[in-house]
N, C-alpha and C positions, 0 to 999 in steps of 0.2 A: 503493499499500499504506500503511494507516494507520502512523502513529508508535506505537512500543511504548509502553505504559504504563509510568509510572515504578516502579521496584522499589519493595515495600513497605518501610516503615521496619523498622529491626532490632526484634525483640520487646523490650518495654519492660522485661520481667522475666526473659528467657530461658527462660519455661517453670517457671521455680522460684519459691518463696515468697519474697518480700523480707523480710529480717531488718533489725531497727533496734536497734542494740546500745549503750546507754548508757556513755559514758566519763567518768570523773572527772578532776578538775583540782584544784591547790592553791587554797585559798579566797582568797588574795591575790595575783595575778598582777601582776609589774611589770616595768618594763624590765630587760633581762637574763635574764628566764626564758625557758624554751623552752617553747612550747605544744607544738612537736612531741613533744619528748621527754615529756611529760606524757602526749600521746595514745597514743605508742607503748608507754609503761609501762603505762598503764591497758589498753589492747588486748591486751597480752600475758598478762593474767590470763582473758581472754576468747577466746584463740586466736590472738592475733596480728593484725596489718594484714595483708590478703591483697591479691592482685592483685585489681584490679576493685572494691574498697571505695571509697565516697564518704564522705570525712570531712566532716561538717558542725560548724562551730565557732561558737558565739555570738560577735555582733561584742563584746559587752561585754569578753569577755577580750583580746579581740585588739586593741580601742583601749587597753586596760590596759597590755598587753605593749608598746604602741608609744608610751606617754607621753601618750595623749591625755585624761588626766584633769586637770581644772582646779580649784583651790580657789576657792571663790566669794567667799571676803573679800579675793581679789587683783584681782578684777573691778570696773573702773569704768564704771557704767552711763553711756550718752550720753543726752542730753535725748530723744531719740526712743524709746529702751529704756524711760526713766522714763515716758514719757507711755503707751505701750502696756501696761506694767505696771500703772500705776495705772487704766487703762481696763477691764484684765481680771482685775485681781486677782491678779496674778503678781508672782513676785521679779524685780526689775528687773536683778538681775545675769544671772540665767538668761535673761531676754529678750536683753541685750547678747549673751550667747553665740550664742543662736539667730540673731540678726542678724548677727553675724560669720561664722558658718558658712553663711549663705544667700547664693545667687546674687541672689535675689528673693524678695518675699512673694507668695504667690498667694491666699489668703485669710486672714481673721481674722473669727470669728464664735463666739459663745458661748464665748470663753475659749480657742478652738483657733486657733493660727498655723500654717497650710499654708505651707511654703516649698519652693523648689527649691534643693537645696543646691549648693555649687560642684562637685560630683561628679555633679550632674545627677538626683539621687534627688528625688522629690517625696514629702514626707512631713511630719507633724506635728513641730514645734518643731525642724527641721532635724537631727532624729535626738538632740538634746541630752536627756540622762535623768540623774536624780539616783538612782534605783532601784539597789541595789547596786552602788555608786560605791565603798565603802570604809568602813572604820570610823570612827565619830565624826562621821559628816555633814559636812556643808558643802563637798560635793565635787560635780562633775557630770562625766559622761563624754561625750565627743564621739565622731562616727563616726570610722573611719580615714580617713585623707587620700585614699587610693587602695585601695578594697577589694579590687579586681581584684589589685593587685598584692601586697596582704597576702595573698591567697589563693594566689597563685603562690609566694610564698616559703615559705608553709606546706607546700605539697605538694612542693617540691623538698625541704626539710628532712626530711620525713615519709619520703620515698621513699628519701632517703640513709640514714636511721636503720634503717628496716625492710627496705629491698630489694625493697619492693613497688611496683606502679605503680598509682597511685590517681588520685581526682578528689577536689578540695576546694571546698567552698561556705560563705563566710561568710554566717551568717544574722543577721537583725533582725526585730523584730516590727513589722508595719504595718498601719493601718488600710486598708479597702478600700471605695472610693466607692460601690459597689452592695451591700454586704453590712455587716450588723451584725457588731461583734466584729472582733478582729485575728486575724492568723496570720502565721507566719514566712514571710520569704521570703529570696531570695539577693540579698545586695548586693555579693557578691564571687564570682567564680568562676574556677576554674582546672582544665583536664584534661578537659573535657567540655563539648559544646554545651550552651547552658542552654535552647534552645527546640527542639522535636522539630517539624518542620514535616510535615504531611500535605498541603497543598494540592497539587492535582493527582493525588493518588492515588485509588483506589477504595473506599468503605465494603463492609460486609459483602454489600450488595445490588447492587455494582456502578455506584452512584451516585458521579460524581467529586466529590470534596471541593473547595472553593474557597478557604476561608480558614482551615481548623482548623490550629492550631499550639499545642502543648502546652508549657506553662512547666514543664518538667520539674525545673529547678533549684529553682524556688519549691516544686514537690512534695515534693523530697527535703528541703527545708528543713523545710516543715509536717510531715511524717513524723516527722523527727527530734525536732521539737519536743515530740512526744507522748510520749517519753521523757526529754527533757532538762528540762523544765519551767523555771519562773522562779526558784525558790529552793532546789532540791533537790541543788545542788552537783554537778551533772552537765552542765556548758556545752558537751559535745561529744557526737557519737553518730557511729557507723559504720553507714552503709546498705550491705547486703550482698546480692549477688545481683540487683542491677538492672543489665541489661545496657546499655550504654551504648557509644557510640563515642568512644574517646579523642581528643581534640583541644585547641587552645589555649585555648579557652573564655574568656568576658568576660560580666559582668553587664551592661555597657554596652549589649551588644546586645539587651538585654531593655527598654531604655528606650524607650517608645512616642516616635516623632517628633513634636514640637511640633505640625506641621500636622494630625496624626491624633489629637491629644488633645483631647477636649471640654472639658477644664478648665483649659488654658492658652491 
């Protein structure tokens, strides 16, 4: 008797229209501020946080809250950073931060430095960013040291304040090797599985799927970016009516193993 086919994945939106709700936050978030409290307060004006919501939070405010902001005038560039900066027309202090945040450099071309960060992310400039860093300039923001832990702390605090069971994704904007432009993706996840596996299941015509796996955490972050924007003062969003199976979750599980990566 043939083995039973795997059960189909849970419907991705439960048959309901998915809603993306922008949430505001104070302009200058810093250590000691509560992102969770800001999210819950902003959501209260839109019906509150509900069970099954996914809170997507931009990496920038998470990094600021965790004190990952560096004054460039306090950075002393190494000879290596100074050499790279001279070759690419970059600020040697920023290059020094890129190097200090990197596990290794993967590519350097046309002024772009692609690195693998200490957390395993492959991205431009180790995620070091001078935009929206703070008033007065001369600042750079680094990625959270452990984005999954950041997402977990935020989820637990929002659940404590709201009483709702939710998931959290920390998002950042990454380039994509096969596509023009950038898109927001998940660098930290807590409360849901970041990838929905379809391999071994049947498609609508009965054909067995072999490798299909949907990066739902990235899709949630990309959807949230449509209402968050880069300079609108809305660094967070709730995605509502997306049906997901609660679980521990981790964005680390989305990192492609080096043996399967054509770029490393």
